C-alpha positions in Angstrom: -8.9 13.6 0.7 -9.1 15.3 4.4 -12.4 13.9 5.5 -11.1 11.0 7.3 -9.1 13.1 9.6 -12.0 14.6 11.2 -13.0 11.4 12.6 -9.5 9.7 13.3 -7.3 10.2 16.4 -4.0 12.2 16.1 -2.1 8.9 16.5 -4.2 7.3 13.5 -3.2 10.0 11.4 0.4 9.9 12.4 0.6 6.3 11.8 -1.2 6.5 8.1 1.1 9.7 7.2 4.1 7.8 8.5 3.2 4.8 6.3 2.8 6.3 3.0 6.4 7.6 2.3 7.9 4.0 2.9 5.5 2.3 1.2 5.7 4.5 -1.9 9.3 5.0 -1.6 10.0 1.4 -2.0 7.7 0.9 -4.7 9.4 3.7 -6.8 13.0 2.5 -5.9 12.1 -1.0 -7.4 10.3 0.6 -10.2 13.5 2.8 -10.9 15.7 -0.1 -11.2 13.8 -3.1 -12.2 10.8 -1.7 -13.6 8.4 -3.8 -11.6 7.7 -5.1 -7.9 5.9 -7.7 -6.3 3.1 -6.7 -3.6 4.2 -5.9 0.1 3.2 -4.3 3.0 4.6 -1.9 5.7 3.2 -2.1 8.9 3.1 0.0 12.5 3.4 -2.7 15.1 1.6 -2.0 18.2 4.7 -0.5 19.9 4.9 2.1 17.1 7.6 0.6 15.3 7.3 0.1 11.4 8.5 -3.1 9.5 8.0 -4.5 6.2 6.2 -7.7 5.4 6.5 -9.9 2.2 4.3 -12.6 1.2 5.8 -16.0 0.2 3.4 -18.5 -1.6 6.2 -21.0 -2.6 6.2 -20.0 -6.3 9.0 -18.8 -8.5 6.6 -16.4 -10.3 3.5 -15.9 -8.0 0.5 -14.0 -9.4 0.1 -10.4 -7.6 -3.7 -11.5 -6.6 -2.0 -14.4 -4.5 0.4 -12.3 -3.0 -2.0 -9.8 -1.8 -4.3 -12.5 -0.6 -1.4 -13.7 1.2 -0.5 -10.4 2.6 -4.1 -9.8 4.0 -4.4 -13.2 5.7 -1.0 -12.6 7.3 -1.7 -9.2 8.4 -5.2 -10.1 9.5 -3.8 -12.6 11.6 -1.6 -10.4 13.2 -3.9 -7.3 13.5 -4.0 -7.3 17.3 -0.3 -6.7 17.6 -0.6 -3.9 14.9 -1.9 -0.4 14.7 -1.6 0.2 10.9 -1.0 -1.4 7.6 -0.2 -0.5 4.0 -0.4 -2.9 1.2 1.3 -1.9 -1.9 0.7 -3.3 -5.4 1.0 -2.3 -9.0 -2.4 -1.9 -10.8 -3.3 -1.0 -14.4 -6.0 2.0 -14.7 -8.0 1.2 -17.2 -9.7 4.6 -17.9 -6.3 6.4 -18.5 -4.6 3.0 -19.9 -1.6 3.5 -17.3 -0.1 2.2 -14.9 -0.1 3.1 -11.0 1.2 2.2 -7.5 -1.7 1.5 -5.2 -1.2 1.8 -1.6 -4.2 0.5 0.7 -3.6 2.1 4.0 -5.8 0.8 7.0 -5.7 1.4 10.7 -7.0 -0.3 13.7 -9.3 2.7 14.4 -10.9 1.4 11.0 -9.8 3.9 9.2 -9.1 2.8 5.3 -8.2 4.6 2.1 -6.5 3.9 -1.0 -3.8 6.0 -2.7 -2.7 5.7 -6.4 0.6 7.2 -7.8 0.2 6.8 -11.5 3.4 6.2 -13.5 4.8 6.1 -16.9 8.0 4.4 -18.0 9.7 6.5 -20.5 9.5 5.7 -23.9 13.3 6.8 -24.9 15.8 6.5 -22.1 15.4 4.8 -18.6 13.3 6.2 -15.9 9.7 6.7 -14.9 7.5 9.6 -14.9 5.2 9.9 -12.0 1.9 11.6 -11.8 0.1 13.3 -9.2 -1.2 11.3 -6.0 -4.8 10.5 -5.9 -6.7 9.4 -2.6 -10.2 7.7 -2.2 -11.9 5.7 0.5 -11.4 2.0 0.6 -12.9 -1.2 1.8 -11.2 -2.7 4.7 -9.7 -6.1 5.1 -7.5 -6.1 8.0 -9.9 -4.3 10.3 -13.3 -4.7 8.4 -16.1 -2.7 9.9 -18.5 -4.3 12.3 
Protein backbone atom coordinates (compact mmCIF):
# COMPACT_ATOMS: atom_id res chain seq x y z
CA UNK A 1 0.00 0.00 0.00
CA UNK A 2 2.42 2.65 -1.21
CA UNK A 3 -0.13 5.09 -2.69
CA UNK A 4 -0.33 7.27 0.42
CA UNK A 5 3.40 7.88 0.25
CA UNK A 6 2.99 9.85 -2.97
CA UNK A 7 0.97 12.54 -1.19
CA UNK A 8 2.51 12.52 2.29
CA UNK A 9 5.56 14.53 3.30
CA UNK A 10 8.74 12.71 4.28
CA UNK A 11 8.08 13.63 7.91
CA UNK A 12 4.59 12.08 7.78
CA UNK A 13 6.01 8.92 6.20
CA UNK A 14 8.75 8.72 8.84
CA UNK A 15 6.28 9.37 11.69
CA UNK A 16 3.88 6.65 10.55
CA UNK A 17 6.65 4.17 9.74
CA UNK A 18 8.17 4.86 13.16
CA UNK A 19 4.88 4.16 14.96
CA UNK A 20 4.23 0.76 13.40
CA UNK A 21 7.06 -1.18 15.08
CA UNK A 22 6.38 -0.08 18.68
CA UNK A 23 2.62 -0.40 18.12
CA UNK A 24 2.86 -3.97 16.85
CA UNK A 25 5.76 -4.88 19.12
CA UNK A 26 3.91 -4.17 22.35
CA UNK A 27 0.82 -6.04 21.13
CA UNK A 28 2.94 -9.06 20.21
CA UNK A 29 4.70 -8.92 23.58
CA UNK A 30 1.34 -8.90 25.39
CA UNK A 31 -0.09 -11.68 23.23
CA UNK A 32 2.97 -13.85 23.74
CA UNK A 33 2.93 -13.29 27.52
CA UNK A 34 -0.81 -13.10 28.28
CA UNK A 35 -2.72 -14.16 25.17
CA UNK A 36 -4.54 -10.82 25.04
CA UNK A 37 -4.17 -7.06 25.39
CA UNK A 38 -6.34 -4.01 25.96
CA UNK A 39 -6.46 -1.30 23.28
CA UNK A 40 -3.78 1.39 23.58
CA UNK A 41 -2.16 4.09 21.48
CA UNK A 42 1.33 5.17 20.53
CA UNK A 43 1.74 8.81 19.53
CA UNK A 44 4.33 11.18 18.11
CA UNK A 45 4.25 14.48 19.97
CA UNK A 46 4.72 17.80 18.17
CA UNK A 47 8.42 17.70 19.13
CA UNK A 48 8.86 14.24 17.56
CA UNK A 49 8.93 12.21 20.79
CA UNK A 50 7.02 8.93 20.97
CA UNK A 51 4.95 7.87 23.96
CA UNK A 52 2.31 5.31 24.79
CA UNK A 53 -1.21 6.27 25.83
CA UNK A 54 -3.61 4.04 27.76
CA UNK A 55 -7.29 4.66 28.35
CA UNK A 56 -8.88 4.37 31.78
CA UNK A 57 -12.64 4.30 32.00
CA UNK A 58 -12.84 3.28 35.64
CA UNK A 59 -13.88 -0.33 35.11
CA UNK A 60 -12.10 -3.53 36.12
CA UNK A 61 -12.99 -5.25 32.85
CA UNK A 62 -13.71 -2.52 30.31
CA UNK A 63 -15.05 -3.33 26.87
CA UNK A 64 -12.54 -2.82 24.06
CA UNK A 65 -14.97 -0.56 22.20
CA UNK A 66 -15.22 1.72 25.26
CA UNK A 67 -11.44 1.92 25.54
CA UNK A 68 -11.09 2.74 21.84
CA UNK A 69 -13.75 5.46 22.14
CA UNK A 70 -11.87 6.92 25.12
CA UNK A 71 -8.54 6.79 23.25
CA UNK A 72 -10.05 8.58 20.25
CA UNK A 73 -11.53 11.27 22.50
CA UNK A 74 -8.27 11.72 24.42
CA UNK A 75 -6.14 11.92 21.28
CA UNK A 76 -8.63 14.24 19.55
CA UNK A 77 -8.38 16.60 22.53
CA UNK A 78 -4.57 16.49 22.26
CA UNK A 79 -4.34 16.64 18.45
CA UNK A 80 -2.92 20.18 18.37
CA UNK A 81 0.10 18.82 20.28
CA UNK A 82 0.49 15.64 18.22
CA UNK A 83 1.86 14.84 14.78
CA UNK A 84 0.70 11.24 14.50
CA UNK A 85 -1.06 8.46 16.38
CA UNK A 86 -1.56 4.72 16.20
CA UNK A 87 -4.48 3.06 17.97
CA UNK A 88 -3.92 -0.65 18.54
CA UNK A 89 -6.67 -3.19 19.21
CA UNK A 90 -7.52 -6.85 18.83
CA UNK A 91 -10.15 -7.66 16.23
CA UNK A 92 -11.83 -10.76 14.89
CA UNK A 93 -11.67 -11.31 11.12
CA UNK A 94 -14.98 -13.02 10.30
CA UNK A 95 -14.02 -13.75 6.69
CA UNK A 96 -11.14 -15.96 7.85
CA UNK A 97 -12.47 -16.81 11.33
CA UNK A 98 -9.20 -15.62 12.82
CA UNK A 99 -7.83 -12.92 15.09
CA UNK A 100 -5.69 -9.92 14.18
CA UNK A 101 -3.92 -6.97 15.70
CA UNK A 102 -5.36 -3.83 14.09
CA UNK A 103 -3.22 -0.70 14.04
CA UNK A 104 -5.05 2.39 12.84
CA UNK A 105 -2.46 4.99 11.92
CA UNK A 106 -3.27 8.68 11.49
CA UNK A 107 -1.17 11.73 10.77
CA UNK A 108 -1.98 15.40 11.20
CA UNK A 109 -1.41 15.77 7.43
CA UNK A 110 -4.69 13.87 7.01
CA UNK A 111 -3.16 10.51 6.15
CA UNK A 112 -4.92 7.50 7.67
CA UNK A 113 -4.48 3.79 7.14
CA UNK A 114 -5.09 0.49 8.85
CA UNK A 115 -2.54 -2.29 9.19
CA UNK A 116 -3.67 -5.78 10.18
CA UNK A 117 -1.43 -8.49 11.59
CA UNK A 118 -3.38 -11.77 11.62
CA UNK A 119 -2.42 -14.26 14.31
CA UNK A 120 -3.39 -17.62 15.67
CA UNK A 121 -2.60 -19.19 19.02
CA UNK A 122 -0.83 -22.51 18.62
CA UNK A 123 -3.06 -25.48 19.29
CA UNK A 124 -0.50 -27.48 21.25
CA UNK A 125 2.10 -25.64 23.21
CA UNK A 126 2.60 -22.01 23.95
CA UNK A 127 3.02 -19.28 21.47
CA UNK A 128 1.43 -17.32 18.69
CA UNK A 129 1.85 -17.72 14.94
CA UNK A 130 1.67 -14.44 13.04
CA UNK A 131 0.57 -13.97 9.45
CA UNK A 132 1.49 -11.35 6.86
CA UNK A 133 0.80 -7.65 7.34
CA UNK A 134 -2.13 -6.26 5.37
CA UNK A 135 -2.68 -2.53 4.82
CA UNK A 136 -5.65 -0.51 3.60
CA UNK A 137 -7.04 3.01 3.73
CA UNK A 138 -8.83 3.99 6.95
CA UNK A 139 -11.37 6.47 8.18
CA UNK A 140 -9.75 9.26 10.20
CA UNK A 141 -11.11 9.97 13.68
CA UNK A 142 -8.41 12.14 15.25
CA UNK A 143 -7.78 14.41 12.25
CA UNK A 144 -10.94 13.96 10.17
CA UNK A 145 -11.02 15.40 6.67
CA UNK A 146 -12.67 18.66 6.13
